[in-house]
Backbone as CSV, one residue per row, in Angstrom:
resi,resn,N_x,N_y,N_z,CA_x,CA_y,CA_z,C_x,C_y,C_z
1,MET,0.849,-1.202,0.000,0.000,0.000,0.000,0.882,1.249,0.000
2,LYS,0.553,2.173,-0.849,1.348,3.388,-0.954,1.151,4.289,0.271
3,LEU,2.195,5.070,0.548,2.166,5.968,1.704,1.002,6.947,1.615
4,LYS,0.727,7.417,0.423,-0.352,8.385,0.226,-1.701,7.789,0.635
5,GLU,-1.903,6.523,0.278,-3.163,5.852,0.619,-3.278,5.629,2.129
6,VAL,-2.149,5.266,2.752,-2.133,5.061,4.203,-2.488,6.351,4.930
7,LEU,-1.857,7.453,4.511,-2.134,8.753,5.132,-3.582,9.176,4.928
8,LYS,-4.124,8.843,3.766,-5.515,9.189,3.469,-6.465,8.437,4.405
9,LYS,-6.180,7.145,4.621,-7.023,6.341,5.511,-6.901,6.802,6.966
10,LEU,-5.665,7.121,7.365,-5.456,7.622,8.723,-6.174,8.947,8.932
11,GLY,-6.107,9.814,7.916,-6.785,11.106,7.981,-8.286,10.946,8.112
12,PHE,-8.842,9.964,7.396,-10.282,9.705,7.484,-10.650,9.225,8.883
13,LEU,-9.861,8.275,9.405,-10.121,7.756,10.750,-10.065,8.862,11.800
14,LEU,-9.108,9.752,11.634,-8.866,10.792,12.629,-9.893,11.910,12.581
15,TRP,-10.278,12.345,11.397,-11.089,13.553,11.266,-12.538,13.324,10.837
16,LYS,-12.812,12.220,10.130,-14.147,12.082,9.535,-14.936,10.867,10.008
17,ASP,-14.240,9.859,10.511,-14.917,8.634,10.922,-15.573,8.829,12.290
18,ASN,-16.902,8.867,12.309,-17.639,9.080,13.558,-18.047,7.781,14.242
19,SER,-17.526,6.674,13.739,-17.840,5.383,14.348,-17.046,5.221,15.644
20,LEU,-17.349,4.153,16.387,-16.624,3.861,17.624,-15.137,3.676,17.333
21,ARG,-14.843,3.006,16.241,-13.448,2.788,15.845,-12.737,4.117,15.626
22,GLY,-13.421,5.063,14.968,-12.847,6.381,14.704,-12.574,7.151,15.986
23,TRP,-13.520,7.077,16.937,-13.350,7.761,18.218,-12.186,7.177,19.005
24,ILE,-12.102,5.856,19.046,-11.002,5.196,19.765,-9.662,5.584,19.154
25,PHE,-9.597,5.573,17.833,-8.362,5.941,17.139,-7.976,7.383,17.464
26,SER,-8.965,8.284,17.460,-8.701,9.705,17.735,-8.174,9.912,19.152
27,ILE,-8.764,9.195,20.119,-8.324,9.315,21.515,-6.897,8.811,21.672
28,ILE,-6.598,7.666,21.053,-5.239,7.112,21.117,-4.240,8.061,20.470
29,PHE,-4.624,8.608,19.318,-3.743,9.546,18.611,-3.478,10.782,19.463
30,LEU,-4.540,11.305,20.085,-4.407,12.506,20.917,-3.490,12.238,22.107
31,PHE,-3.642,11.084,22.736,-2.795,10.708,23.868,-1.331,10.640,23.447
32,ILE,-1.070,9.974,22.327,0.305,9.838,21.830,0.890,11.203,21.485
33,PHE,0.082,12.052,20.837,0.549,13.383,20.432,0.917,14.221,21.651
34,ILE,0.042,14.235,22.652,0.295,15.050,23.854,1.508,14.537,24.627
35,LYS,1.577,13.225,24.825,2.629,12.638,25.659,4.000,12.660,24.993
36,PHE,4.043,12.367,23.696,5.341,12.175,23.046,5.771,13.314,22.116
37,ILE,4.855,14.251,21.850,5.220,15.375,20.973,5.001,16.710,21.679
38,PHE,3.755,16.973,22.115,3.423,18.267,22.707,4.220,18.545,23.979
39,PHE,4.179,17.613,24.948,4.866,17.852,26.220,6.383,17.919,26.088
40,PRO,7.014,17.038,25.305,8.470,17.182,25.123,8.872,18.521,24.517
41,ILE,8.093,19.011,23.550,8.391,20.312,22.941,8.186,21.428,23.967
42,MET,7.076,21.351,24.716,6.809,22.352,25.755,7.907,22.349,26.814
43,SER,8.357,21.171,27.195,9.422,21.057,28.201,10.709,21.693,27.709
44,LEU,10.996,21.479,26.434,12.205,22.051,25.837,12.131,23.573,25.819
45,VAL,10.971,24.102,25.452,10.782,25.553,25.339,10.779,26.228,26.714
46,THR,10.128,25.609,27.693,9.968,26.235,29.014,11.117,25.935,29.974
47,GLY,11.897,24.927,29.663,13.020,24.590,30.535,12.624,23.870,31.809
48,THR,11.480,23.179,31.783,11.028,22.417,32.943,10.355,21.132,32.472
49,PRO,10.482,20.046,33.238,9.821,18.804,32.841,8.306,18.833,33.029
50,LEU,7.803,19.869,33.716,6.367,19.978,33.969,5.870,21.372,33.579
51,PRO,5.658,21.619,32.283,5.259,22.960,31.830,3.824,23.343,32.190
52,LEU,2.988,22.354,32.448,1.612,22.611,32.874,1.361,21.855,34.171
53,ALA,0.759,22.523,35.139,0.508,21.877,36.430,-0.904,22.185,36.903
54,ILE,-1.528,21.201,37.521,-2.872,21.365,38.069,-2.779,21.596,39.578
55,VAL,-3.466,22.608,40.055,-3.542,22.859,41.501,-4.445,21.787,42.106
56,GLU,-3.909,21.021,43.056,-4.625,19.852,43.562,-5.231,20.034,44.951
57,SER,-5.028,21.190,45.560,-5.585,21.408,46.900,-6.028,22.860,47.044
58,CYS,-6.531,23.191,48.227,-6.999,24.558,48.493,-5.975,25.377,49.271
59,SER,-4.732,24.925,49.319,-3.723,25.589,50.152,-3.334,26.979,49.647
60,MET,-3.644,27.290,48.379,-3.341,28.619,47.835,-4.615,29.417,47.558
61,TYR,-5.714,28.969,48.115,-7.014,29.596,47.876,-7.162,30.893,48.669
62,HIS,-7.745,31.914,48.022,-8.135,33.156,48.697,-9.651,33.168,48.784
63,ASN,-10.198,33.498,49.904,-11.645,33.510,50.071,-12.306,34.378,49.006
64,GLY,-13.226,33.791,48.241,-13.877,34.510,47.152,-13.222,34.256,45.817
65,ASN,-11.964,33.825,45.812,-11.205,33.470,44.620,-11.298,34.535,43.537
66,LEU,-11.920,34.229,42.391,-11.951,35.157,41.258,-12.644,36.467,41.611
67,LEU,-13.562,36.424,42.571,-14.300,37.629,42.965,-13.695,38.294,44.200
68,SER,-12.596,37.757,44.676,-12.004,38.293,45.904,-11.359,39.651,45.667
69,ASP,-11.280,40.432,46.709,-10.636,41.740,46.659,-9.259,41.612,47.302
70,TYR,-8.224,41.837,46.516,-6.862,41.618,47.006,-6.531,42.527,48.182
71,ASN,-6.991,43.773,48.123,-6.698,44.717,49.207,-7.277,44.232,50.541
72,GLU,-8.508,43.741,50.481,-9.137,43.223,51.702,-8.406,41.975,52.191
73,TRP,-8.065,41.102,51.229,-7.358,39.873,51.603,-6.010,40.207,52.237
74,TRP,-5.319,41.195,51.676,-4.001,41.546,52.204,-4.096,42.116,53.617
75,GLU,-5.137,42.903,53.879,-5.319,43.460,55.226,-5.401,42.341,56.266
76,ASP,-6.101,41.269,55.904,-6.238,40.139,56.829,-4.952,39.320,56.921
77,SER,-4.201,39.276,55.816,-3.039,38.383,55.740,-1.703,39.062,56.019
78,GLU,-1.703,40.390,56.068,-0.437,41.121,56.235,0.371,40.671,57.450
79,PRO,-0.260,40.457,58.628,0.539,40.023,59.784,1.313,38.733,59.517
80,LYS,0.702,37.850,58.769,1.338,36.566,58.455,2.586,36.756,57.601
81,TYR,2.516,37.668,56.617,3.627,37.834,55.675,4.642,38.887,56.109
82,SER,4.232,39.824,56.957,5.179,40.840,57.423,6.304,40.202,58.231
83,GLU,6.013,39.080,58.842,7.022,38.328,59.594,8.182,37.915,58.683
84,TYR,7.858,37.710,57.393,8.881,37.277,56.430,9.362,38.424,55.539
85,GLU,8.962,39.643,55.890,9.360,40.852,55.157,8.887,40.821,53.702
86,ILE,7.720,40.242,53.496,7.100,40.242,52.170,6.072,41.359,52.136
87,GLU,6.172,42.202,51.127,5.278,43.346,51.018,4.186,43.085,49.986
88,LYS,3.185,43.916,50.037,1.998,43.752,49.205,2.328,43.645,47.725
89,GLN,3.276,44.450,47.261,3.609,44.479,45.837,4.434,43.271,45.392
90,ASP,4.918,42.477,46.336,5.734,41.311,45.995,4.899,40.140,45.482
91,PHE,3.591,40.231,45.645,2.733,39.089,45.358,2.429,38.906,43.878
92,THR,2.575,37.665,43.416,2.001,37.245,42.139,0.728,36.477,42.482
93,PHE,-0.123,36.250,41.514,-1.395,35.554,41.736,-2.144,36.177,42.908
94,LYS,-2.471,37.447,42.732,-3.093,38.224,43.808,-4.474,37.713,44.212
95,LYS,-5.112,36.949,43.348,-6.417,36.375,43.692,-6.298,34.917,44.131
96,GLY,-5.067,34.492,44.363,-4.849,33.135,44.834,-5.031,32.104,43.729
97,LEU,-5.051,30.851,44.128,-5.230,29.740,43.196,-6.305,28.815,43.739
98,ASN,-7.102,28.298,42.838,-8.177,27.401,43.244,-7.864,25.981,42.818
99,LYS,-8.388,25.053,43.545,-8.239,23.647,43.179,-8.797,23.437,41.773
100,GLY,-8.004,22.807,40.910,-8.438,22.578,39.535,-7.890,23.574,38.536
101,ASP,-7.286,24.667,39.009,-6.668,25.630,38.085,-5.473,24.982,37.386
102,ILE,-5.288,25.311,36.112,-4.123,24.828,35.371,-3.146,25.986,35.210
103,LEU,-1.897,25.766,35.616,-0.879,26.815,35.605,0.182,26.550,34.547
104,PHE,0.712,27.634,33.992,1.835,27.551,33.057,3.120,27.730,33.857
105,ILE,4.024,26.774,33.727,5.252,26.743,34.526,6.475,26.916,33.626
106,ILE,7.458,27.688,34.093,8.729,27.782,33.371,9.879,27.462,34.327
107,GLY,10.965,26.965,33.768,12.155,26.729,34.571,12.824,28.047,34.915
108,LYS,13.323,28.167,36.122,13.993,29.390,36.570,15.253,29.035,37.345
109,LYS,16.325,29.774,37.099,17.532,29.582,37.896,17.249,30.050,39.321
110,PRO,17.808,29.367,40.309,17.526,29.715,41.713,17.763,31.183,42.039
111,GLU,18.825,31.756,41.471,19.150,33.154,41.774,18.162,34.141,41.162
112,LYS,17.296,33.651,40.272,16.305,34.517,39.627,14.952,34.475,40.333
113,LEU,14.824,33.638,41.341,13.568,33.548,42.088,13.535,34.598,43.196
114,ASN,12.341,35.118,43.476,12.187,36.203,44.450,11.144,35.862,45.511
115,LEU,11.196,36.583,46.618,10.156,36.470,47.634,8.803,36.770,47.001
116,GLY,7.803,35.987,47.326,6.464,36.199,46.780,6.176,35.396,45.534
117,ASP,7.221,34.856,44.870,7.002,34.018,43.692,6.302,32.725,44.101
118,VAL,5.491,32.204,43.194,4.847,30.907,43.416,5.632,29.857,42.646
119,ILE,6.115,28.849,43.360,6.927,27.814,42.727,6.278,26.442,42.900
120,ILE,6.719,25.521,42.070,6.299,24.129,42.192,7.548,23.313,42.483
121,PHE,7.478,22.451,43.489,8.682,21.729,43.907,8.340,20.319,44.392
122,ASN,9.328,19.456,44.307,9.164,18.064,44.725,9.524,17.889,46.199
123,THR,8.796,17.014,46.861,9.093,16.644,48.249,8.939,15.126,48.352
124,ASP,8.824,14.631,49.573,8.563,13.205,49.729,7.085,12.878,49.533
125,HIS,6.265,13.903,49.224,4.862,13.678,48.901,4.772,13.047,47.512
126,LYS,3.646,12.456,47.212,3.457,11.795,45.920,3.537,12.790,44.773
127,ASN,2.874,13.938,44.925,2.834,14.950,43.869,3.566,16.216,44.301
128,PRO,4.058,16.995,43.330,4.733,18.260,43.662,3.789,19.221,44.388
129,ILE,4.369,20.169,45.115,3.612,21.174,45.864,3.738,22.523,45.168
130,ILE,2.641,23.282,45.157,2.638,24.628,44.571,2.371,25.629,45.691
131,HIS,3.415,26.347,46.130,3.290,27.311,47.229,4.131,28.557,46.962
132,ARG,4.007,29.533,47.854,4.656,30.833,47.681,5.957,30.923,48.486
133,ILE,6.992,31.487,47.863,8.283,31.650,48.541,8.182,32.734,49.616
134,ILE,8.607,32.390,50.830,8.608,33.376,51.917,10.014,33.617,52.475
135,LYS,10.960,32.792,52.052,12.319,32.969,52.560,13.320,32.380,51.574
136,ILE,14.414,33.119,51.343,15.494,32.651,50.473,16.809,32.812,51.220
137,GLU,17.570,31.745,51.281,18.875,31.785,51.940,19.948,31.277,50.981
138,GLU,21.135,31.838,51.099,22.262,31.405,50.272,23.415,30.995,51.178
139,ALA,23.970,29.815,50.900,25.108,29.320,51.675,25.992,28.473,50.771
140,ASP,27.281,28.808,50.734,28.241,28.072,49.893,27.788,28.019,48.435
141,ASP,27.324,29.172,47.943,26.869,29.299,46.552,25.662,28.413,46.235
142,LYS,24.943,27.994,47.248,23.727,27.218,47.042,22.548,27.977,47.635
143,TYR,21.383,27.808,46.999,20.180,28.509,47.446,19.222,27.537,48.127
144,PHE,18.591,28.041,49.187,17.597,27.263,49.915,16.344,28.124,50.076
145,PHE,15.190,27.505,49.875,13.929,28.244,49.869,12.964,27.678,50.911
146,SER,12.125,28.562,51.426,11.023,28.139,52.291,9.741,28.714,51.708
147,THR,8.658,27.961,51.808,7.387,28.401,51.226,6.255,28.240,52.238
148,ILE,5.111,28.767,51.848,3.887,28.566,52.628,2.707,28.705,51.677
149,GLY,1.620,28.014,51.983,0.395,28.174,51.209,-0.368,29.387,51.699
150,ASP,-0.906,30.178,50.792,-1.639,31.390,51.190,-2.795,31.077,52.135
151,ASN,-3.354,29.891,52.004,-4.518,29.514,52.809,-4.138,28.668,54.026
152,ASN,-2.833,28.517,54.249,-2.361,27.732,55.392,-1.898,28.647,56.525
153,ASN,-2.118,28.233,57.746,-1.695,29.032,58.900,-0.216,28.861,59.210
154,GLY,0.330,27.716,58.851,1.741,27.462,59.125,2.378,26.654,58.018
155,GLN,3.668,26.392,58.174,4.413,25.631,57.181,4.432,24.146,57.515
156,MET,4.540,23.350,56.463,4.821,21.931,56.635,6.334,21.776,56.717
157,SER,6.792,20.724,57.342,8.240,20.513,57.469,8.905,20.357,56.105
158,SER,8.144,19.862,55.127,8.703,19.619,53.791,8.898,20.892,52.977
159,GLU,8.410,22.039,53.473,8.596,23.275,52.709,9.553,24.249,53.402
160,VAL,10.422,23.699,54.216,11.491,24.477,54.844,12.825,23.985,54.287
161,ASN,13.694,24.939,53.924,15.005,24.592,53.354,14.890,23.698,52.120
162,ILE,14.093,24.151,51.173,13.936,23.434,49.902,15.184,23.661,49.058
163,LYS,15.775,22.599,48.578,16.986,22.708,47.766,16.638,23.088,46.331
164,SER,17.593,23.713,45.652,17.378,24.163,44.276,16.969,23.021,43.365
165,GLU,17.582,21.851,43.583,17.291,20.714,42.704,15.892,20.138,42.910
166,GLN,15.220,20.537,43.981,13.838,20.102,44.201,12.847,20.936,43.397
167,ILE,13.270,22.116,42.969,12.350,23.043,42.315,12.118,22.655,40.859
168,VAL,10.853,22.491,40.508,10.453,22.130,39.148,10.358,23.375,38.278
169,GLY,9.873,24.475,38.848,9.745,25.710,38.085,8.931,26.762,38.818
170,LYS,8.725,27.865,38.135,7.962,28.993,38.680,6.646,29.119,37.927
171,ALA,5.553,29.284,38.665,4.242,29.490,38.043,4.169,30.916,37.494
172,ILE,3.821,31.033,36.221,3.803,32.337,35.551,2.392,32.906,35.437
173,PHE,1.473,32.081,34.957,0.087,32.551,34.869,-0.865,31.361,34.856
174,LYS,-2.126,31.693,35.085,-3.183,30.689,35.110,-3.727,30.528,33.693
175,ILE,-3.657,29.309,33.163,-4.143,29.061,31.804,-5.654,28.893,31.790
176,ALA,-6.156,28.066,32.693,-7.588,27.771,32.688,-8.087,27.488,34.102
177,PRO,-8.931,28.367,34.644,-9.504,28.104,35.967,-10.379,26.848,35.945
178,TYR,-10.216,26.004,36.942,-11.070,24.834,37.186,-10.958,23.701,36.161
179,LEU,-10.339,23.918,35.007,-10.328,22.900,33.950,-9.619,21.619,34.394
180,GLY,-8.717,21.751,35.351,-8.005,20.582,35.848,-8.893,19.580,36.567
181,TRP,-10.128,19.997,36.889,-11.071,19.074,37.528,-11.385,17.887,36.631
182,ALA,-11.203,18.058,35.322,-11.443,16.952,34.389,-10.547,15.762,34.723
183,LYS,-9.391,16.035,35.312,-8.483,14.972,35.758,-8.675,14.666,37.242
184,LEU,-8.783,15.718,38.064,-8.841,15.532,39.516,-10.024,14.688,39.969
185,ILE,-11.131,14.783,39.241,-12.353,14.095,39.665,-12.158,12.583,39.772
186,PHE,-11.204,12.054,38.998,-10.956,10.608,39.018,-10.132,10.172,40.239
187,PHE,-9.562,11.148,40.950,-8.715,10.817,42.100,-9.283,11.331,43.424
188,GLU,-10.467,11.944,43.366,-11.073,12.520,44.570,-11.341,11.473,45.649
189,TYR,-11.713,10.281,45.223,-12.051,9.235,46.193,-10.863,8.887,47.097
190,ASN,-9.659,9.134,46.585,-8.444,8.766,47.304,-7.913,9.894,48.198
191,GLN,-8.589,11.043,48.170,-8.157,12.195,48.952,-8.614,12.072,50.408
192,ARG,-7.865,12.749,51.289,-8.341,12.848,52.669,-9.644,13.633,52.680
193,GLU,-10.484,13.377,53.651,-11.800,14.017,53.702,-11.681,15.539,53.679
194,SER,-10.673,16.076,54.354,-10.496,17.532,54.428,-10.067,18.140,53.094
195,ASN,-9.557,17.308,52.183,-9.088,17.811,50.888,-10.084,17.594,49.759
196,LYS,-11.201,16.966,50.053,-12.170,16.656,49.005,-13.033,17.866,48.660
197,GLY,-13.481,17.911,47.396,-14.438,18.925,46.973,-13.825,20.270,46.633
198,PHE,-14.713,21.238,46.395,-14.292,22.581,46.008,-13.817,23.379,47.222
199,CYS,-13.065,24.424,46.949,-12.575,25.301,48.020,-13.674,26.268,48.445
200,ASN,-13.750,26.554,49.726,-14.717,27.556,50.194,-14.226,28.182,51.498
């Protein structure tokens, strides 16, 4: 069979065949394209192995979320952050992050990260954590970071003295609010009771 004929049949299966076979083929093709073409290219361009990340908890949630008023939120939260010498203008993601938000991540050199930046980093937890930098220390030409979730009262032990090699990247902007629920919904049953459902 000639290559032209093969491509023609594949094109029909992918774009025009509305049968069950066509749908299955399209889903398989989409999976292969995203996993082996789209993500590797995105990783190369962004400089991180995880260019897109889903927020999996409410630890970065601001009350009211998209409708929240940053000035009001800051008035309530200032005592918490003044301890770390973080000022109002240092904040990115001023309306916080909601469970299910999809974030665009880029790789950043440790020396280019600042107080108030939101980073994603690996710990001994199953999945990476997305929290805000509250402390940066340098020792022997190495950088160490500490973070906290905007919606958390205190730090976890795993977010103190984070090494540079643990950092996956810096969150730049929110691509799609809540769209990550399309994936999260399949894992909700396995969550702790306090982590289940929407943020409020």
